N, C-alpha and C positions, 0 to 999 in steps of 0.2 A: 504494500500500500504506500502510495506517495505521501509526502508531507501534506500536500494540498488536500488529498482525499481524507487524511486523518483530521485535518483542520475543519473540513466540511462536516464530519461527524460530530466534532466538538461544537461547532457552530449550530448545528441542528438541535443539539441538546440544550444549548444556551437559549436559542430562540423559543423553543417549546416551553422552557422554564419561565421565560419572561413574557410569554404571550398572554395578554389580558383576556383573550377569548378561549384559552385552552380548556377551561372547564366544560365548554359546550361540546367538545368532541365526544364526550361520554354520553351525550344525549341522543346519539344516533346508534342504530343497530350496527354492530361490528362483528357479527358471527361469521362462521364459515372459514374458507381457506384463503380469503383475500388478505394479502400482507401489505398491499399498496394500491389504493383506489385513486386513479388519476383520470377519472371520467365523470366527475361531478357536473361538467358542462353538458353532458348528454342525459344523465339520469342521476339525480341526487340520492344519497342514502336516505332510508326511512328513519323517522324519529322513533326512539324506543318506546315512547308513550302511546304509540298508535294502537296496539292491541287493546289497551284500556279504553281509549277513545272510541274505537269501533264497537267495542262491547257495550259501552254506554249508549251509543247511537242506536244500535240494534235493540238493546234491551229496554231502552226508555223512549227515545225520540221517535223511533219507528214502531217498536214493539208495543208500547202502551198508548201512544197518541194516534197511531194509524193514520187514517185519512185526515184527521184533524190537524196533523202536522203541517199540512199545506197552508191552512189559514193562520196557524199559530206562528210559523216561522219560515217555511220553505219557499213560499212565493216571493218573499223579500230577500232570500238568501243571496241570489246572484248580484244584487245591487248593494246590500249591506257589506258583503265580503268584497265586492268590487270597490266600494269606497275605501275600505281598509287597505286593500292592495294598491289602489290608486294613490293613496297617501305615500306609499313607499316609492312611487315613481314621480312624485311631485304633482299630483292632481287633486284639486279641491273636490269635495263631495258632489255626487250627481253626474259624474263624467265617465265612470268606468263600470263595467259589468263582467261577471265571470260566467262562462258557458261556451259550449261548442268547442271545436278543435281550432288550432291555429289556422289551418287551411280554410275552414269555413268562415272564420272571422275575417281573414284576409280577403276572401272573396266578397263578403258583404261590404266591407269598407272600400275596397278598390272599386268595385262596381258602383257603389253609391257615389263616390267622389267623381268618377269618370262620367256617370250619367248627369250629375249636377253641372259639371264643366261643359259638357256638350249642350245641355239645355240653355246655358247662359251664353255660350259662344260655340257654334258648330265647327269653328276652325280649330278648336283646342282638341286635337286628336292624338297627341303624343303622350306616352307614359315613359318616364325616365326610370331606369333601374340598372343596377350593376350586372355585368355579365357573369360575375362570380357570386351572385347572391345565392342564398340557400335555394335548393331546387323548388320547394313549394312556392316560394315567392315568384320565381321565374315562371313556373308552370301556370300559376293563377293569372299572372299578368298576360301571358301569351294567350290563354283562353279568353279572357275578357276583351283583349284587343281584337281577337277574331270575332267575338260576338258583336262588338260595337263598332267595327270598322276603323279601329285605331291603329297607330303605329307604335312599336316598341323602340325606344331610343336607348341603345345599350351603351353603358359606360364601360370602356375597357380598362379594368382596374388591375393594379399590381397584385398578384396572388399573395404576396407577402405583406400586403397592406390592405387598402380598401379605397372607397370612393372619397375623393378630396373635394374641398370647397371649390377649387379652381376647375376641376372637371365638371362639376355640376353647373357652375356658372356658364361654362362654355356650351353646355347642352341645352340650357334653358332658352325658351323663346316664347313668342306670343301664341305658339301652338301647343305649349305644354299644359296638359290637364292635371297631371299628378306626378309627383316624385315619390318612389317607394325605395327606401334604403334601410340597411341594417345599422342599428346603433353600434353594435359590435359585430364585426365580420366573423362568420362561423368558422372559416378556415384559418385565418391568421390571428384573430383576436384584435384587429385594428379597431380603435374607437373613433367613430366619425365625429365631425364638428357639427353637432345637432343644431345649436343656436345659429351658427353662421349659415349653414345650408338652408335652414328653415327661413331665415330672413331673405336669402337670395331667391328662393322659390316664391315667396310672397311678393317680392318686388317684381317678379315676372308674371304675377297673377295666378300662380298655381298653388295647389294644396300639396302637403307633404304627409306621408304615412310612414311612421317609424316602426321597424321590427325590433322589439325589445327582447327577443328570445334569449340572447346571450348576455344581457345586461341586467334584467330585472332581478333585484335582490342582491346584486353584487357591485354595481356601478351606480354612484349617486346620479340621479336623474331628476330633472325639473321640467316636466312636460308643460305645465302652465307657464312658468317663467320663461321658458324657451320659445313659447308661441307655437308649440306643436299643434297640428290640426287633428291628427288621427294616430293611433298606435295600436299594435297588437303584440302580445307576448304569450309564451307558453309558461306553464307552472311546474314542469317536472324536472327542470334543471336546478338552478340555484334556489328555487322556491320549494323544492322537495315534495311536490304534490303527488308523486308516484307515477308509474307508467299509465299513460292515457289520461292523466288528469286534465281538467278543462283549461282552456286558454282564457285570456282576458282581453278586452278591447277598451280603448279610450277614445271618446269622441268629445272634442272641445265643445263646451256649452253653446257657444255662438253658432255652431254648425248643426246642432241636433234637430232643429226644426226644418232645416233646408235640405237635409240628406234623406233620401228614401231608400231604405235598405231593401235589397231585392228578394230576400227569403222571408216572405210574409207568413208567419205562423201565429197561432192563437195567443202565445205568450207575449207577443209584441202588440197585441190589439189594445185599443183604448179601454174596452170593457171585456176582460178575458172571459167572463162567464155569461155574457149576453148571447153568445153563440150566434152572432149577427150574420145576416145574409152577405154583407160586404165587409171587406177589411177596412178598418179605420185605425191608423197607427196611434199608439199611445204617445203621450207627450214625454219629452225628456229622453234619458238614456234607455228607458224601457222599450222604446220603439225598435231598438237594435237586437232585442231578444227574438227568438223564433219558436223553438220547441221547449218541451219540459226540461227544466234545468237538472244537471247531473248532481243531485244533492249528495248522494253517498260519496261521490268522488271528490267532494269538497272538504271532507272531514280531515284528511291528511294535510291538505293545503292550508286550512285554517290553523292547524297546529304550528306550521312553519311561519305563517304570518304573525302569529302571537310571539314567536321567538324573535323574529326580525323587529317587531315593534319594541321589544325590550332592549335588544342589542343596538339597533340602529344600523342603517345601511352604510353610513360613513365609517363606522368601526369595522364593519365587514370589509369594506374596500381597503382600509388601511392594512388589514392583514393580507388581503389579496395582493397588494403591492409588494409586501414583504415575501410572500410565498413565491410569486413569479420571479422576483429578484434572486431568491435562493435557488430556485429551480434552474435559472439561467446559469448561475455559477456552477451548479452540479453538472449541467450539460456540458459546460466548457471543460470540465475536468474529465468526465467519463464518456461522453458521446461525440462531441464535435471533433476531437482529434482523430476519430475513426472515419472521417469523410462525410459525416452528416452536416447539414446546414440548418441554422435557425432561420425560419421563414415567418417570423413575427416581428412586430415593431419593437424598437428599443424601449427601455424603461422610460416611462413618462406618461403624459396625458392621453396618448394614442394607443396605449396597451391595455387590453382587458384582462380577464382572469384566466386565460389559457394561453399556452405557448405551443407552437407547431414546429417540429423539427423534421427534416426530410432526408431520406436516403433510399436508394433503389431496393434495398433488402428489407424494408420495414414491413411489408405485408406479411412475410413469413416470420419476421421477428415478433410482430404483434401476436400472432397465433401462439408462439412459444411462451411469450410473456403471460398470456391468459392461462396457460397450463400450469404455470408456477404461482398463480395468484397475484400477479401484477397486472392491473387493468387500466391501460390507456385506451384510446381508440385510434383506428386507422382511417385516414381519409385519402382516397385515390387522388393522384397516382402513387404517391410515395411518402405521405405524411403521417407522423404520429402526433396526435394532439394530447397535451398534458393539461387536463382541466382541473383547476384547483378550487374546490368549494371551501371557502375559508372556515366556516363554522365546524365542518366535520373533518378537515384535513390537517394533519400535523406536519411539521418540518421534517421530522424523522421519517415519516411515511413517504414524503416526496423523495428523500435521498435514497431510500430502499428501492423505489421504483426506477429512478434514474440510473442507479448503479446496475440494476437488472437489465435495463435497455442496453447499456454498454457491454455487459457480459454477453447478451444474446447477439449483439452486432458482431462482436469478436468471434463468437462461435460460427455465425453465418459466413464470415470472411474466411474462416479456416476450413470450411467444408469443401471437399473436392467438387469441382464442377464436372458435369457429364461431358464426355468427349463427343465431338461431332463425327458422324460416320464419314469416311472418305467418299468424295463424289465419284 
């Protein structure tokens, strides 16, 4: 072991001992064979309190109240929990709801924004989006553009970064209807200039929709203060809502009456139980609801929202900065000397809570890591993402994982390559 490697182990122990959030790591389930979980940006660990919470929900809320639960609490749950979640991303009450999947909410808000833009000015036919945005975002935009006869204006972004203010400004015109961008790029972890890009889009007469999937709960976000129009985020990453947990949507109050969401369901009607012949949208954020809310799926989400309300997103982000800095130092010692490349922004305001490192052998390396209980994720064509969920991740855990990446990369390099048959 090199002196630097030993120093990193000592440093990890010191950082864990001094970590003001260290006590919260024990609040998450840590059973099984996993020795280093580096994929909190894909699926967060479950809170250890969930069995008791689910038992209480089944035994009392559902089991004893039965259908009465809808009138007593469940009808309001998407909006009450939406307000609490909205506060974590800088939204005043009445502007957020929980429900549907990220894809469905993206469709609703993109389609509503594009329809409103076309109604106001038929020449606004362009949707601006990154060419390396998450697939769902790109696919939804492509589908809506085809439905509405619009054009997709692709921003060709650096895969190790993301969309910049300058790129967006160059793409904007009197034809722009909507800009859809990621607050944090899913591949690189690049943090976009939300207030700057939002101001630029507004100056061009366009709306902006921000994808918060890789920032909600870990990056300080001020949707109201930044002037954001619309936003969508998932809740199974840094919000630890569990696999398939519902997404959330933000619609700025001034837009709620002007946007007509396209999936007209009974939960978004002005009088839900009138069973009216024609659809009349509800006032406010409730008009963006469609079907029955996934009440059971919000139990885990509410538990994590409570924890974040106590801890504060600013404190979580402070640890995120420390974790990514430590992970970068560990990569520099154990992985980068083996021919891998760091393809994430440098430390600073444009780096989120995950790092991506690239090497041609990483697909096979990832499979071997999973076998030994080290869990990052692989992103084609050659990237390993190291996702650091601050409340559940320790510095020692990060070092164990990065050391294992280096070991498996050395193993892959040492394996004999198959010979090609002579022509």
